[in-house]
FIKOL-853275 format. One line per 3 residues: number of its first residue (from 1); their letters; for each residue x, y, z of N, C-alpha, C. Coordinates in Angstrom, 2 decimals, padded with zeros to 5 digits. Layout:
NUM> a> X Y Z X Y Z X Y Z ~ ...
This chain:
1> mse> -008.27 -064.42 010.85 -008.04 -064.28 012.31 -007.07 -063.16 012.63 ~ -007.30 -062.35 013.59 -006.55 -061.06 013.99 -005.21 -061.58 014.57 ~ -004.13 -060.77 014.33 -002.94 -061.10 014.85 -002.75 -060.34 016.20
4> yil> -003.76 -059.69 016.70 -003.67 -058.91 017.92 -004.43 -059.65 018.99 ~ -003.92 -059.56 020.25 -004.71 -060.21 021.38 -005.57 -059.07 022.05 ~ -005.27 -057.81 021.65 -006.11 -056.76 022.11 -006.15 -055.66 021.07
7> emk> -007.29 -055.22 020.62 -007.41 -054.18 019.64 -008.58 -053.25 020.00 ~ -008.20 -051.97 020.10 -009.22 -050.91 020.42 -009.16 -049.88 019.35 ~ -010.34 -049.48 018.86 -010.32 -048.44 017.77 -011.18 -047.35 018.04
10> dis> -010.79 -046.14 017.52 -011.70 -044.92 017.59 -012.04 -044.54 019.04 ~ -011.12 -044.56 019.96 -011.40 -044.20 021.35 -011.33 -042.69 021.55 ~ -012.40 -042.15 022.02 -012.45 -040.62 022.35 -012.95 -040.51 023.75
13> kgf> -012.36 -039.52 024.47 -012.82 -039.18 025.84 -012.57 -037.75 026.14 ~ -013.47 -037.09 026.76 -013.38 -035.77 027.13 -013.77 -035.45 028.52 ~ -013.32 -034.42 029.18 -013.67 -034.00 030.54 -013.96 -032.51 030.58
16> agv> -015.14 -032.16 030.88 -015.55 -030.72 031.04 -015.14 -029.90 029.79 ~ -015.43 -030.52 028.64 -015.25 -029.83 027.41 -013.75 -029.96 026.82 ~ -012.91 -030.59 027.53 -011.51 -030.81 027.09 -011.32 -032.23 026.54
19> kal> -010.75 -032.28 025.27 -010.51 -033.58 024.75 -009.25 -034.16 025.31 ~ -009.43 -035.31 025.95 -008.29 -036.05 026.43 -007.80 -037.06 025.39 ~ -008.69 -037.72 024.78 -008.31 -038.69 023.73 -009.22 -038.31 022.48
22> dhv> -008.58 -038.39 021.28 -009.38 -038.07 020.09 -009.12 -039.15 019.03 ~ -009.96 -040.09 018.92 -009.90 -041.20 017.87 -008.55 -041.96 018.05 ~ -008.18 -042.42 019.22 -007.05 -043.11 019.48 -007.25 -044.63 019.16
25> qlq> -006.17 -045.29 018.79 -006.20 -046.75 018.48 -005.07 -047.42 019.31 ~ -005.36 -048.63 019.75 -004.41 -049.47 020.46 -004.44 -050.82 019.95 ~ -003.25 -051.38 019.52 -003.19 -052.78 019.13 -002.01 -053.42 019.87
28> vkp> -002.28 -054.60 020.41 -001.31 -055.32 021.18 -001.10 -056.69 020.56 ~ 000.03 -057.06 020.18 000.39 -058.30 019.73 000.87 -059.25 020.82 ~ 000.70 -060.60 020.61 001.19 -061.51 021.74 002.66 -061.28 021.95
31> gev> 002.97 -061.29 023.23 004.36 -061.10 023.60 004.80 -059.71 023.93 ~ 003.99 -058.73 023.43 004.32 -057.29 023.69 004.00 -056.87 025.07 ~ 004.71 -055.96 025.57 004.41 -055.48 026.96 003.94 -054.01 026.81
34> has> 002.72 -053.85 027.47 002.24 -052.37 027.50 001.70 -052.21 028.96 ~ 001.82 -051.06 029.39 001.36 -050.70 030.76 000.19 -049.71 030.74 ~ -000.71 -049.81 031.63 -001.79 -048.90 031.75 -001.72 -048.31 033.19
37> lrk> -001.38 -047.01 033.32 -001.25 -046.41 034.65 -002.33 -045.34 034.88 ~ -002.60 -045.14 036.08 -003.60 -044.10 036.35 -003.09 -043.36 037.64 ~ -003.61 -042.15 037.85 -003.31 -041.47 039.09 -003.81 -042.10 040.30
40> yqm> -003.00 -042.30 041.35 -003.40 -042.95 042.49 -004.03 -041.91 043.50 ~ -005.14 -042.27 044.06 -005.76 -041.45 045.04 -005.93 -042.25 046.32 ~ -005.90 -041.67 047.43 -006.03 -042.29 048.72 -007.23 -043.23 048.83
43> gdd> -007.04 -044.46 049.13 -008.15 -045.36 049.19 -008.39 -046.22 047.94 ~ -007.74 -045.78 046.86 -007.93 -046.52 045.59 -006.89 -047.62 045.51 ~ -007.34 -048.70 044.80 -006.32 -049.71 044.42 -005.43 -049.22 043.31
46> shl> -004.17 -049.61 043.35 -003.24 -049.29 042.34 -003.18 -050.43 041.28 ~ -003.22 -050.00 039.96 -003.27 -051.05 038.94 -002.14 -050.89 037.93 ~ -001.59 -051.97 037.62 -000.63 -052.04 036.44 -000.93 -053.26 035.69
49> yrw> -001.28 -053.19 034.45 -001.71 -054.24 033.66 -000.69 -054.59 032.65 ~ -000.53 -055.85 032.43 000.41 -056.41 031.43 -000.41 -057.35 030.47 ~ -000.38 -057.04 029.19 -001.04 -057.93 028.17 -000.04 -058.70 027.46
């Protein structure tokens, strides 16, 4: 059984030929606090996630 409540592996993302993420990993254990933020644009919902 995994000790993580969230685990993401080998994440890659690019925009118009520019690498934004290159094989990134994220592992979150129970009780840890991590935030996911994004640029706010007019009319969008604002999100802050806590795992």
